OpenMM code with the backbone's topology and positions (N, CA, C; nanometers):
from openmm import Vec3, app, unit

residues = "MET ILE ARG GLU GLN GLY TYR ALA GLU THR THR ILE ASP GLN ILE ALA GLU ALA ALA GLU VAL SER PRO SER THR PHE PHE ARG TYR PHE PRO THR LYS GLU ASP VAL VAL LEU GLN ASP ASP VAL ASP LEU LEU ALA PHE GLU ALA PHE GLU ALA GLN PRO PRO GLY LEU SER PRO ILE ALA ALA LEU ARG ALA ALA LEU ARG THR ALA PHE ALA SER LEU SER ALA GLU GLU MET ALA GLN LEU ARG GLU THR ALA ALA LEU SER ARG SER VAL PRO GLU LEU ARG ALA ARG ALA LEU ASP GLU TYR ALA GLY ALA ALA SER ALA LEU GLY GLU ALA ILE ALA LYS ARG THR GLY ARG ASP PRO ASP GLU PHE VAL GLU ARG ASN PHE ALA GLY ALA LEU VAL GLY VAL MET MET SER ALA ALA LEU ALA ILE ALA ALA ASP PRO ALA ALA ASP PHE ALA ALA ILE THR ASP ALA ALA LEU ALA HIS LEU GLU ALA GLY LEU PRO MET".split()
positions = [
    Vec3(-2.4980, 2.9642, 1.1082),
    Vec3(-2.4119, 3.0930, 1.0890),
    Vec3(-2.2546, 3.0446, 1.0987),
    Vec3(-2.2138, 2.9727, 1.1834),
    Vec3(-2.0915, 2.9465, 1.2082),
    Vec3(-2.0517, 2.8951, 1.0752),
    Vec3(-2.1334, 2.7710, 1.0487),
    Vec3(-2.1120, 2.6876, 0.9378),
    Vec3(-2.0976, 2.7791, 0.8175),
    Vec3(-2.1762, 2.8919, 0.8126),
    Vec3(-2.1684, 2.9643, 0.6491),
    Vec3(-2.0828, 3.0477, 0.6492),
    Vec3(-2.0453, 3.1296, 0.7871),
    Vec3(-1.9732, 3.2442, 0.7955),
    Vec3(-1.8475, 3.1954, 0.8549),
    Vec3(-1.8101, 3.1096, 0.9123),
    Vec3(-1.6947, 3.0759, 0.9766),
    Vec3(-1.7087, 3.1138, 1.1319),
    Vec3(-1.6151, 3.0536, 1.2231),
    Vec3(-1.6440, 3.0824, 1.3877),
    Vec3(-1.5994, 3.2337, 1.3872),
    Vec3(-1.4778, 3.2865, 1.3361),
    Vec3(-1.4250, 3.4176, 1.3803),
    Vec3(-1.5403, 3.5277, 1.3482),
    Vec3(-1.5854, 3.4864, 1.2234),
    Vec3(-1.6900, 3.6088, 1.1674),
    Vec3(-1.8281, 3.6012, 1.2020),
    Vec3(-1.8389, 3.5122, 1.3032),
    Vec3(-1.9809, 3.5128, 1.3717),
    Vec3(-1.9791, 3.5684, 1.4878),
    Vec3(-2.0565, 3.6662, 1.5161),
    Vec3(-2.0645, 3.7298, 1.6463),
    Vec3(-2.1773, 3.6815, 1.7424),
    Vec3(-2.1604, 3.7131, 1.8886),
    Vec3(-2.2728, 3.6936, 1.9596),
    Vec3(-2.4130, 3.7807, 1.9232),
    Vec3(-2.3846, 3.9114, 1.8847),
    Vec3(-2.5051, 3.9834, 1.8446),
    Vec3(-2.5664, 3.9248, 1.7323),
    Vec3(-2.5039, 3.8680, 1.6467),
    Vec3(-2.5535, 3.7820, 1.5261),
    Vec3(-2.6354, 3.6662, 1.5641),
    Vec3(-2.5776, 3.5920, 1.6897),
    Vec3(-2.6376, 3.4652, 1.7172),
    Vec3(-2.7634, 3.4977, 1.8132),
    Vec3(-2.7576, 3.5898, 1.8839),
    Vec3(-2.8655, 3.6580, 1.9775),
    Vec3(-2.9651, 3.6995, 1.8912),
    Vec3(-2.9436, 3.7830, 1.7629),
    Vec3(-3.0691, 3.8272, 1.6737),
    Vec3(-3.1302, 3.7014, 1.6262),
    Vec3(-3.0357, 3.6300, 1.5686),
    Vec3(-3.1027, 3.4980, 1.4796),
    Vec3(-3.2052, 3.4008, 1.5970),
    Vec3(-3.1591, 3.4072, 1.7012),
    Vec3(-3.2190, 3.3366, 1.7907),
    Vec3(-3.3595, 3.4252, 1.8899),
    Vec3(-3.3524, 3.5530, 1.8248),
    Vec3(-3.4773, 3.6472, 1.8736),
    Vec3(-3.4489, 3.6636, 2.0109),
    Vec3(-3.3333, 3.6750, 2.0719),
    Vec3(-3.2984, 3.7034, 2.2265),
    Vec3(-3.2043, 3.8346, 2.2354),
    Vec3(-3.2030, 3.8765, 2.3330),
    Vec3(-3.0863, 3.9826, 2.3539),
    Vec3(-2.9643, 3.9178, 2.3602),
    Vec3(-2.8450, 3.9834, 2.3690),
    Vec3(-2.7251, 3.9335, 2.4237),
    Vec3(-2.7256, 3.9250, 2.5373),
    Vec3(-2.7846, 4.0022, 2.6291),
    Vec3(-2.7889, 3.9546, 2.7751),
    Vec3(-2.8742, 3.8234, 2.8210),
    Vec3(-2.9789, 3.8052, 2.7520),
    Vec3(-3.0199, 3.6553, 2.7263),
    Vec3(-2.9190, 3.5426, 2.6904),
    Vec3(-2.8593, 3.5864, 2.5895),
    Vec3(-2.7795, 3.4653, 2.5251),
    Vec3(-2.6818, 3.4298, 2.6401),
    Vec3(-2.6306, 3.5361, 2.7102),
    Vec3(-2.5332, 3.5113, 2.8025),
    Vec3(-2.5850, 3.4202, 2.9437),
    Vec3(-2.7095, 3.4458, 2.9683),
    Vec3(-2.7881, 3.3768, 3.0787),
    Vec3(-2.7527, 3.2141, 3.0385),
    Vec3(-2.7366, 3.1879, 2.8951),
    Vec3(-2.7566, 3.0272, 2.8671),
    Vec3(-2.6197, 3.0026, 2.8214),
    Vec3(-2.5382, 3.0789, 2.7827),
    Vec3(-2.4067, 3.0478, 2.7290),
    Vec3(-2.3222, 3.1707, 2.8009),
    Vec3(-2.2088, 3.1401, 2.8892),
    Vec3(-2.1249, 3.1979, 2.9074),
    Vec3(-2.0179, 3.2543, 2.8201),
    Vec3(-1.9876, 3.1817, 2.6934),
    Vec3(-1.8986, 3.2284, 2.5792),
    Vec3(-1.9719, 3.1754, 2.4785),
    Vec3(-1.8911, 3.2146, 2.3649),
    Vec3(-1.9200, 3.1890, 2.2288),
    Vec3(-1.8987, 3.0411, 2.1972),
    Vec3(-1.7847, 3.0090, 2.2735),
    Vec3(-1.7408, 2.8850, 2.2507),
    Vec3(-1.8167, 2.7765, 2.2814),
    Vec3(-1.9032, 2.8135, 2.4069),
    Vec3(-2.0136, 2.7090, 2.4681),
    Vec3(-2.1230, 2.6726, 2.3915),
    Vec3(-2.1528, 2.7858, 2.3018),
    Vec3(-2.2650, 2.7657, 2.1830),
    Vec3(-2.2184, 2.6213, 2.1042),
    Vec3(-2.1134, 2.6317, 2.0594),
    Vec3(-2.0467, 2.5213, 1.9671),
    Vec3(-2.0418, 2.4051, 2.0312),
    Vec3(-1.9985, 2.4219, 2.1827),
    Vec3(-1.9349, 2.2930, 2.2418),
    Vec3(-2.0244, 2.2370, 2.3217),
    Vec3(-2.1538, 2.2899, 2.3530),
    Vec3(-2.2649, 2.2287, 2.4195),
    Vec3(-2.3306, 2.1015, 2.3565),
    Vec3(-2.3295, 1.9737, 2.4421),
    Vec3(-2.4144, 1.8744, 2.3893),
    Vec3(-2.4516, 1.8281, 2.4846),
    Vec3(-2.5210, 1.6945, 2.4804),
    Vec3(-2.5769, 1.5856, 2.5840),
    Vec3(-2.5053, 1.4812, 2.6159),
    Vec3(-2.3838, 1.4860, 2.5457),
    Vec3(-2.3152, 1.3575, 2.5817),
    Vec3(-2.2690, 1.3068, 2.7147),
    Vec3(-2.2105, 1.4214, 2.7822),
    Vec3(-2.1688, 1.3957, 2.9105),
    Vec3(-2.2641, 1.3565, 3.0016),
    Vec3(-2.3796, 1.4145, 3.0031),
    Vec3(-2.5155, 1.3926, 3.0801),
    Vec3(-2.5519, 1.2357, 3.0517),
    Vec3(-2.5690, 1.1984, 2.9335),
    Vec3(-2.5921, 1.0951, 2.8870),
    Vec3(-2.5378, 0.9900, 2.9749),
    Vec3(-2.3930, 0.9911, 2.9420),
    Vec3(-2.2833, 0.9181, 2.9565),
    Vec3(-2.2879, 0.9005, 3.1217),
    Vec3(-2.2969, 1.0107, 3.1969),
    Vec3(-2.2887, 0.9833, 3.3461),
    Vec3(-2.4223, 0.9357, 3.3890),
    Vec3(-2.5096, 0.9478, 3.3299),
    Vec3(-2.6411, 0.8743, 3.3572),
    Vec3(-2.6476, 0.7327, 3.3291),
    Vec3(-2.5911, 0.6873, 3.2106),
    Vec3(-2.5701, 0.5747, 3.1776),
    Vec3(-2.4539, 0.4886, 3.2784),
    Vec3(-2.3531, 0.5763, 3.2929),
    Vec3(-2.2512, 0.5303, 3.4204),
    Vec3(-2.3133, 0.4770, 3.5415),
    Vec3(-2.3950, 0.5733, 3.5871),
    Vec3(-2.4430, 0.5367, 3.7365),
    Vec3(-2.5483, 0.4217, 3.7216),
    Vec3(-2.5979, 0.3949, 3.6039),
    Vec3(-2.6867, 0.2959, 3.6068),
    Vec3(-2.6266, 0.1424, 3.5708),
    Vec3(-2.4780, 0.1262, 3.5425),
    Vec3(-2.4250, -0.0113, 3.5236),
    Vec3(-2.3959, -0.0884, 3.6616),
    Vec3(-2.4160, -0.2003, 3.6330),
    Vec3(-2.4111, -0.3101, 3.7181),
    Vec3(-2.3031, -0.2924, 3.8058),
    Vec3(-2.3005, -0.2927, 3.9474),
    Vec3(-2.2078, -0.2630, 4.0423),
    Vec3(-2.0786, -0.3616, 4.0205),
    Vec3(-2.0811, -0.4743, 3.9624),
    Vec3(-1.9994, -0.5672, 3.9557),
    Vec3(-1.8805, -0.5319, 3.8379),
    Vec3(-1.9350, -0.4411, 3.7626),
    Vec3(-1.8266, -0.4131, 3.6531),
    Vec3(-1.7387, -0.2903, 3.7047),
    Vec3(-1.6025, -0.3041, 3.6298),
    Vec3(-1.4776, -0.2293, 3.6848),
    Vec3(-1.5187, -0.0840, 3.6267),
    Vec3(-1.4677, 0.0354, 3.6922),
    Vec3(-1.4886, 0.1599, 3.6304),
    Vec3(-1.4865, 0.1855, 3.4776),
    Vec3(-1.3696, 0.0994, 3.4321),
    Vec3(-1.3449, 0.1297, 3.2751),
    Vec3(-1.4724, 0.0596, 3.2062),
    Vec3(-1.4961, -0.0595, 3.2550),
    Vec3(-1.5949, -0.1458, 3.1864),
    Vec3(-1.7303, -0.0718, 3.1674),
    Vec3(-1.7502, -0.0213, 3.3108),
    Vec3(-1.8674, 0.0448, 3.3076),
    Vec3(-1.8614, 0.1917, 3.2331),
    Vec3(-1.7586, 0.2473, 3.2165),
    Vec3(-1.7825, 0.3481, 3.1477),
    Vec3(-1.7724, 0.3313, 3.0069),
    Vec3(-1.7032, 0.2318, 2.9475),
    Vec3(-1.7530, 0.1636, 2.8080),
    Vec3(-1.8760, 0.1438, 2.7893),
    Vec3(-1.9413, 0.0810, 2.8537),
    Vec3(-2.0782, 0.0474, 2.8258),
    Vec3(-2.1712, 0.1859, 2.8330),
    Vec3(-2.1426, 0.2734, 2.9296),
    Vec3(-2.2179, 0.3993, 2.9474),
    Vec3(-2.1850, 0.4785, 2.8088),
    Vec3(-2.0785, 0.4703, 2.7658),
    Vec3(-2.0386, 0.5555, 2.6438),
    Vec3(-2.1122, 0.5073, 2.5168),
    Vec3(-2.1174, 0.3473, 2.4968),
    Vec3(-2.1880, 0.2771, 2.3938),
    Vec3(-2.3302, 0.3008, 2.4085),
    Vec3(-2.4140, 0.3102, 2.5340),
    Vec3(-2.5350, 0.3623, 2.5674),
    Vec3(-2.5479, 0.4984, 2.4983),
    Vec3(-2.4887, 0.5976, 2.5469),
    Vec3(-2.5026, 0.7538, 2.5321),
    Vec3(-2.4991, 0.7667, 2.3651),
    Vec3(-2.3798, 0.6997, 2.3180),
    Vec3(-2.3796, 0.7169, 2.1589),
    Vec3(-2.4914, 0.6533, 2.1095),
    Vec3(-2.5508, 0.5323, 2.1394),
    Vec3(-2.6663, 0.4704, 2.0579),
    Vec3(-2.7848, 0.5822, 2.0789),
    Vec3(-2.7971, 0.6309, 2.1878),
    Vec3(-2.9033, 0.7109, 2.1982),
    Vec3(-2.9160, 0.8400, 2.1071),
    Vec3(-2.7918, 0.9007, 2.0480),
    Vec3(-2.8034, 1.0215, 1.9891),
    Vec3(-2.8569, 0.9689, 1.8226),
    Vec3(-2.9405, 1.0895, 1.7992),
    Vec3(-2.9927, 1.0635, 1.6276),
    Vec3(-2.8706, 1.0883, 1.5414),
    Vec3(-2.8891, 1.0782, 1.4345),
    Vec3(-2.8030, 1.0875, 1.3100),
    Vec3(-2.7689, 1.2742, 1.3020),
    Vec3(-2.8498, 1.3237, 1.3454),
    Vec3(-2.8429, 1.4683, 1.3237),
    Vec3(-2.7220, 1.5271, 1.4484),
    Vec3(-2.7913, 1.4659, 1.5614),
    Vec3(-2.6855, 1.4850, 1.6706),
    Vec3(-2.5422, 1.4239, 1.6547),
    Vec3(-2.5116, 1.3301, 1.5924),
    Vec3(-2.3987, 1.2722, 1.5616),
    Vec3(-2.3169, 1.3559, 1.4518),
    Vec3(-2.3990, 1.4074, 1.3627),
    Vec3(-2.3443, 1.5298, 1.2592),
    Vec3(-2.2876, 1.6458, 1.3458),
    Vec3(-2.3610, 1.6589, 1.4391),
    Vec3(-2.3388, 1.7846, 1.4842),
    Vec3(-2.1953, 1.7727, 1.5912),
    Vec3(-2.1896, 1.6459, 1.6556),
    Vec3(-2.0615, 1.6058, 1.7158),
    Vec3(-1.9659, 1.6290, 1.6243),
    Vec3(-1.9548, 1.5692, 1.4987),
    Vec3(-1.8648, 1.5251, 1.4120),
    Vec3(-1.8272, 1.7012, 1.3878),
    Vec3(-1.9173, 1.7737, 1.3540),
    Vec3(-1.8935, 1.9211, 1.3158),
    Vec3(-1.8034, 1.9802, 1.4190),
    Vec3(-1.8519, 1.9584, 1.5457),
    Vec3(-1.7877, 2.0267, 1.6696),
    Vec3(-1.6456, 1.9578, 1.7118),
    Vec3(-1.6241, 1.8395, 1.6694),
    Vec3(-1.5072, 1.7876, 1.6851),
    Vec3(-1.4108, 1.8706, 1.5957),
    Vec3(-1.4581, 1.8968, 1.4401),
    Vec3(-1.3699, 1.9249, 1.3755),
    Vec3(-1.3412, 2.1097, 1.3904),
    Vec3(-1.4316, 2.1329, 1.4295),
    Vec3(-1.4101, 2.2988, 1.4725),
    Vec3(-1.3259, 2.2978, 1.6185),
    Vec3(-1.3467, 2.2072, 1.6900),
    Vec3(-1.2586, 2.2128, 1.7975),
    Vec3(-1.0980, 2.1832, 1.7623),
    Vec3(-1.0706, 2.1108, 1.6549),
    Vec3(-0.9547, 2.0972, 1.6354),
    Vec3(-0.8878, 2.2175, 1.5278),
    Vec3(-0.9768, 2.2801, 1.4883),
    Vec3(-0.9141, 2.3962, 1.3772),
    Vec3(-0.9321, 2.5149, 1.4270),
    Vec3(-1.0229, 2.5374, 1.5474),
    Vec3(-1.0335, 2.6938, 1.5886),
    Vec3(-0.9688, 2.6990, 1.7477),
    Vec3(-0.8485, 2.7906, 1.7385),
    Vec3(-0.7657, 2.7927, 1.8847),
    Vec3(-0.8735, 2.8222, 2.0221),
    Vec3(-0.9588, 2.8960, 1.9937),
    Vec3(-1.0776, 2.9317, 2.0911),
    Vec3(-1.1340, 2.8083, 2.1438),
    Vec3(-1.1971, 2.7291, 2.0502),
    Vec3(-1.2420, 2.6067, 2.0816),
    Vec3(-1.1929, 2.5199, 2.1172),
    Vec3(-1.0583, 2.4865, 2.0736),
    Vec3(-0.9497, 2.3973, 2.1304),
    Vec3(-0.9100, 2.4350, 2.2933),
    Vec3(-0.8904, 2.5493, 2.3150),
    Vec3(-0.8643, 2.6031, 2.4585),
    Vec3(-0.9979, 2.5632, 2.5428),
    Vec3(-1.1157, 2.6058, 2.5027),
    Vec3(-1.2274, 2.5888, 2.5890),
    Vec3(-1.2528, 2.4483, 2.5936),
    Vec3(-1.2251, 2.3396, 2.4937),
    Vec3(-1.2511, 2.2074, 2.5139),
    Vec3(-1.1704, 2.1404, 2.6230),
    Vec3(-1.0373, 2.1932, 2.6267),
    Vec3(-0.9541, 2.1701, 2.7453),
    Vec3(-0.9901, 2.1741, 2.8545),
    Vec3(-1.0627, 2.3082, 2.8860),
    Vec3(-1.1236, 2.3398, 3.0051),
    Vec3(-1.2543, 2.2292, 3.0265),
    Vec3(-1.3246, 2.1978, 2.9450),
    Vec3(-1.4312, 2.1223, 2.9688),
    Vec3(-1.3592, 1.9653, 3.0064),
    Vec3(-1.2720, 1.9404, 2.9399),
    Vec3(-1.1753, 1.7940, 2.9855),
    Vec3(-1.1548, 1.8022, 3.1059),
    Vec3(-1.1156, 1.9139, 3.1509),
    Vec3(-1.0624, 1.9185, 3.3190),
    Vec3(-1.1700, 1.9115, 3.3993),
    Vec3(-1.3073, 1.9727, 3.3618),
    Vec3(-1.4299, 1.9793, 3.4429),
    Vec3(-1.4497, 1.8029, 3.4305),
    Vec3(-1.4516, 1.7666, 3.3029),
    Vec3(-1.4953, 1.6200, 3.3075),
    Vec3(-1.4361, 1.5225, 3.3909),
    Vec3(-1.2834, 1.5619, 3.4180),
    Vec3(-1.1891, 1.4707, 3.4626),
    Vec3(-1.2353, 1.4673, 3.6423),
    Vec3(-1.2921, 1.5986, 3.6682),
    Vec3(-1.3385, 1.6121, 3.8113),
    Vec3(-1.4425, 1.5321, 3.8337),
    Vec3(-1.5454, 1.5444, 3.7593),
    Vec3(-1.6700, 1.4922, 3.7536),
    Vec3(-1.6681, 1.3271, 3.7595),
    Vec3(-1.5857, 1.2981, 3.6432),
    Vec3(-1.5598, 1.1500, 3.6568),
    Vec3(-1.4980, 1.0924, 3.7752),
    Vec3(-1.4056, 1.1815, 3.8181),
    Vec3(-1.3300, 1.1105, 3.9600),
    Vec3(-1.4458, 1.0949, 4.0670),
    Vec3(-1.5154, 1.1882, 4.0660),
    Vec3(-1.6608, 1.1867, 4.1797),
    Vec3(-1.7372, 1.0587, 4.1467),
    Vec3(-1.7450, 1.0649, 4.0220),
    Vec3(-1.8508, 0.9267, 3.9697),
    Vec3(-1.7680, 0.7945, 4.0050),
    Vec3(-1.6420, 0.7826, 3.9799),
    Vec3(-1.5795, 0.6877, 3.9886),
    Vec3(-1.5545, 0.6721, 4.1540),
    Vec3(-1.5265, 0.7605, 4.2205),
    Vec3(-1.5127, 0.7326, 4.3728),
    Vec3(-1.6527, 0.6893, 4.4399),
    Vec3(-1.7700, 0.7540, 4.4015),
    Vec3(-1.8782, 0.7130, 4.4278),
    Vec3(-1.9132, 0.5241, 4.3868),
    Vec3(-1.8828, 0.4972, 4.2839),
    Vec3(-1.8835, 0.3636, 4.2263),
    Vec3(-1.8163, 0.2775, 4.3202),
    Vec3(-1.6800, 0.3131, 4.3451),
    Vec3(-1.5990, 0.2299, 4.4311),
    Vec3(-1.5836, 0.2400, 4.6137),
    Vec3(-1.6740, 0.3604, 4.6341),
    Vec3(-1.6729, 0.3731, 4.7712),
    Vec3(-1.5120, 0.4493, 4.8313),
    Vec3(-1.4435, 0.5355, 4.7083),
    Vec3(-1.3546, 0.5824, 4.7751),
    Vec3(-1.3454, 0.7295, 4.7730),
    Vec3(-1.2282, 0.7893, 4.8120),
    Vec3(-1.2507, 0.9446, 4.8521),
    Vec3(-1.2117, 0.9940, 4.6907),
    Vec3(-1.2799, 1.0951, 4.6318),
    Vec3(-1.2753, 1.1567, 4.4826),
    Vec3(-1.1638, 1.2360, 4.4764),
    Vec3(-1.0767, 1.2804, 4.6075),
    Vec3(-0.9717, 1.3526, 4.6298),
    Vec3(-0.8547, 1.3011, 4.6433),
    Vec3(-0.8667, 1.1457, 4.6341),
    Vec3(-0.7287, 1.0729, 4.6756),
    Vec3(-0.6850, 1.0675, 4.5375),
    Vec3(-0.5177, 1.0517, 4.5448),
    Vec3(-0.4467, 1.0426, 4.4385),
    Vec3(-0.4864, 0.9481, 4.3040),
    Vec3(-0.5056, 0.8330, 4.3689),
    Vec3(-0.5245, 0.7515, 4.2811),
    Vec3(-0.6697, 0.7499, 4.1922),
    Vec3(-0.7525, 0.8045, 4.2690),
    Vec3(-0.8986, 0.8459, 4.2041),
    Vec3(-0.8786, 0.9726, 4.0799),
    Vec3(-0.7866, 1.0541, 4.1425),
    Vec3(-0.7808, 1.1604, 4.0227),
    Vec3(-0.6759, 1.1143, 3.9345),
    Vec3(-0.5851, 1.0551, 3.9407),
    Vec3(-0.4880, 0.9948, 3.8422),
    Vec3(-0.5548, 0.8927, 3.7415),
    Vec3(-0.6548, 0.8118, 3.8054),
    Vec3(-0.7513, 0.7232, 3.6988),
    Vec3(-0.8432, 0.8008, 3.6179),
    Vec3(-0.8779, 0.9008, 3.6789),
    Vec3(-0.9994, 0.9910, 3.6168),
    Vec3(-0.9335, 1.0836, 3.5140),
    Vec3(-0.7775, 1.1215, 3.5386),
    Vec3(-0.7192, 1.1851, 3.4419),
    Vec3(-0.6874, 1.1008, 3.3243),
    Vec3(-0.6522, 0.9724, 3.3699),
    Vec3(-0.6160, 0.8544, 3.2582),
    Vec3(-0.7293, 0.8394, 3.1422),
    Vec3(-0.8350, 0.8409, 3.2133),
    Vec3(-0.9472, 0.8113, 3.1392),
    Vec3(-0.9634, 0.9382, 3.0371),
    Vec3(-0.9592, 1.0349, 3.0996),
    Vec3(-1.0003, 1.1781, 3.0214),
    Vec3(-0.8998, 1.1803, 2.9096),
    Vec3(-0.7513, 1.1544, 2.9398),
    Vec3(-0.6521, 1.1512, 2.8464),
    Vec3(-0.6697, 1.0799, 2.7238),
    Vec3(-0.7287, 0.9480, 2.7497),
    Vec3(-0.7475, 0.8624, 2.6667),
    Vec3(-0.8774, 0.9068, 2.6029),
    Vec3(-0.9766, 0.9534, 2.6313),
    Vec3(-1.0982, 1.0084, 2.5657),
    Vec3(-1.0720, 1.1330, 2.4706),
    Vec3(-0.9455, 1.2097, 2.5242),
    Vec3(-0.8957, 1.3110, 2.4385),
    Vec3(-0.8494, 1.2662, 2.3116),
    Vec3(-0.7441, 1.1487, 2.3182),
    Vec3(-0.6875, 1.1116, 2.2288),
    Vec3(-0.8038, 1.0774, 2.1286),
    Vec3(-0.9010, 1.0004, 2.1521),
    Vec3(-1.0022, 0.9450, 2.0972),
    Vec3(-1.0658, 1.0803, 1.9955),
    Vec3(-1.1047, 1.1723, 2.0784),
    Vec3(-1.1527, 1.2909, 2.0222),
    Vec3(-1.0561, 1.3522, 1.9019),
    Vec3(-0.9529, 1.3671, 1.9246),
    Vec3(-0.8428, 1.4121, 1.8252),
    Vec3(-0.8657, 1.3042, 1.6894),
    Vec3(-0.8581, 1.1819, 1.7364),
    Vec3(-0.8602, 1.0783, 1.6077),
    Vec3(-0.9944, 1.0988, 1.5240),
    Vec3(-1.0954, 1.1150, 1.6161),
    Vec3(-1.2555, 1.1516, 1.5343),
    Vec3(-1.2382, 1.2969, 1.4641),
    Vec3(-1.1771, 1.3940, 1.5290),
    Vec3(-1.1676, 1.5133, 1.4360),
    Vec3(-1.0972, 1.5108, 1.3226),
    Vec3(-0.9990, 1.4197, 1.3239),
    Vec3(-0.8933, 1.4204, 1.1998),
    Vec3(-0.9545, 1.3186, 1.0861),
    Vec3(-1.0653, 1.2415, 1.1133),
    Vec3(-1.1519, 1.1511, 1.0225),
    Vec3(-1.2957, 1.2175, 1.0468),
    Vec3(-1.3619, 1.2934, 0.9414),
    Vec3(-1.4999, 1.3168, 0.9193),
    Vec3(-1.6013, 1.1799, 0.9359),
    Vec3(-1.5463, 1.0491, 0.8831),
    Vec3(-1.6163, 0.9530, 0.8832),
    Vec3(-1.6061, 0.8637, 0.9888),
    Vec3(-1.5041, 0.9110, 1.1097),
    Vec3(-1.4848, 0.7807, 1.2149),
    Vec3(-1.6326, 0.7814, 1.2989),
    Vec3(-1.6082, 0.6342, 1.3305),
    Vec3(-1.7127, 0.5795, 1.4285),
    Vec3(-1.6701, 0.6349, 1.5766),
    Vec3(-1.7696, 0.7429, 1.6320),
    Vec3(-1.7089, 0.7730, 1.7765),
    Vec3(-1.7265, 0.6776, 1.8416),
    Vec3(-1.8347, 0.5945, 1.8499),
    Vec3(-1.8509, 0.4711, 1.9681),
    Vec3(-1.7170, 0.3805, 1.9360),
    Vec3(-1.7003, 0.3446, 1.8131),
    Vec3(-1.5603, 0.2289, 1.8272),
    Vec3(-1.4696, 0.2909, 1.8479),
    Vec3(-1.4272, 0.4230, 1.8177),
    Vec3(-1.2971, 0.4626, 1.8384),
    Vec3(-1.2768, 0.4971, 2.0194),
    Vec3(-1.3821, 0.5674, 2.0670),
    Vec3(-1.3873, 0.6075, 2.2012),
    Vec3(-1.3772, 0.4372, 2.2866),
    Vec3(-1.4488, 0.3302, 2.2177),
    Vec3(-1.4317, 0.2013, 2.2807),
    Vec3(-1.3078, 0.1666, 2.2772),
    Vec3(-1.2610, 0.1449, 2.1431),
    Vec3(-1.1233, 0.1062, 2.1297),
    Vec3(-1.0308, 0.1796, 2.2277),
    Vec3(-1.0108, 0.2885, 2.2560),
    Vec3(-0.9201, 0.3717, 2.3148),
    Vec3(-0.9550, 0.3239, 2.4632),
    Vec3(-1.0660, 0.3118, 2.5343),
    Vec3(-1.1012, 0.2843, 2.6702),
    Vec3(-1.0437, 0.1150, 2.6574),
    Vec3(-1.0643, 0.0500, 2.5748),
    Vec3(-0.9990, -0.0883, 2.5926),
    Vec3(-0.8894, -0.1129, 2.6002),
    Vec3(-0.7999, -0.0157, 2.5302),
    Vec3(-0.6688, -0.0085, 2.5202),
    Vec3(-0.6159, 0.0522, 2.6613),
    Vec3(-0.6595, 0.1147, 2.7337),
    Vec3(-0.6277, 0.1665, 2.8707),
    Vec3(-0.6618, 0.0218, 2.9470),
    Vec3(-0.7584, -0.0335, 2.9382),
    Vec3(-0.8230, -0.1379, 3.0204),
    Vec3(-0.7089, -0.2475, 3.0091),
    Vec3(-0.6362, -0.2652, 2.9041),
    Vec3(-0.5453, -0.3414, 2.8841),
    Vec3(-0.4082, -0.3153, 2.9453),
    Vec3(-0.4233, -0.1996, 2.9836),
    Vec3(-0.2741, -0.1571, 3.0309),
    Vec3(-0.1744, -0.0717, 2.9335),
    Vec3(-0.2333, -0.0227, 2.8613),
    Vec3(-0.1878, 0.0659, 2.7566),
    Vec3(-0.0789, -0.0051, 2.6896),
    Vec3(-0.0946, -0.1141, 2.6394),
    Vec3(0.0408, -0.1811, 2.5773),
    Vec3(0.0756, -0.1116, 2.4506),
    Vec3(0.2057, -0.1319, 2.4446),
    Vec3(0.2682, -0.0683, 2.3004),
    Vec3(0.2987, -0.1634, 2.2013),
] * unit.nanometer
topology = app.Topology()
chain = topology.addChain("A")
for resn in residues:
    res = topology.addResidue(resn, chain)
    for name in ("N", "CA", "C"):
        topology.addAtom(name, app.Element.getBySymbol(name[0]), res)
């Protein structure tokens, strides 16, 4: 519907009707219309793969490997949906704002996952700062992906993290 009508023109009532559920049922699964568009399994897949990485890998190397695993597990249809979501997130202000909220949540979850991996306190400045840097680099990659519909998600994300791993040389 959003693809055909546009984001602003598509209502919750229309989505609920097409899904053959009531609007109240819709809201049990999706707090906002933005969440319908932004929902995907990449974070879940990446966190599972991150936890499965060998303990000797640095957090960035483990995240790079985890993201490669997560992206490789997606079907062509799921990758196409990610591309569409990235483009919508760049062009629709409501989605862009909600995506920033998602990044903030991801920074917190990533900080906890890194702290678990390193045995440190997730509330320490270093852990929060490191997680924020990782998410910032991922946001930069997402913007590059959104700007180029043919972009290779895995390659751009990996290159962004490799740049961080190298110390962000200019």
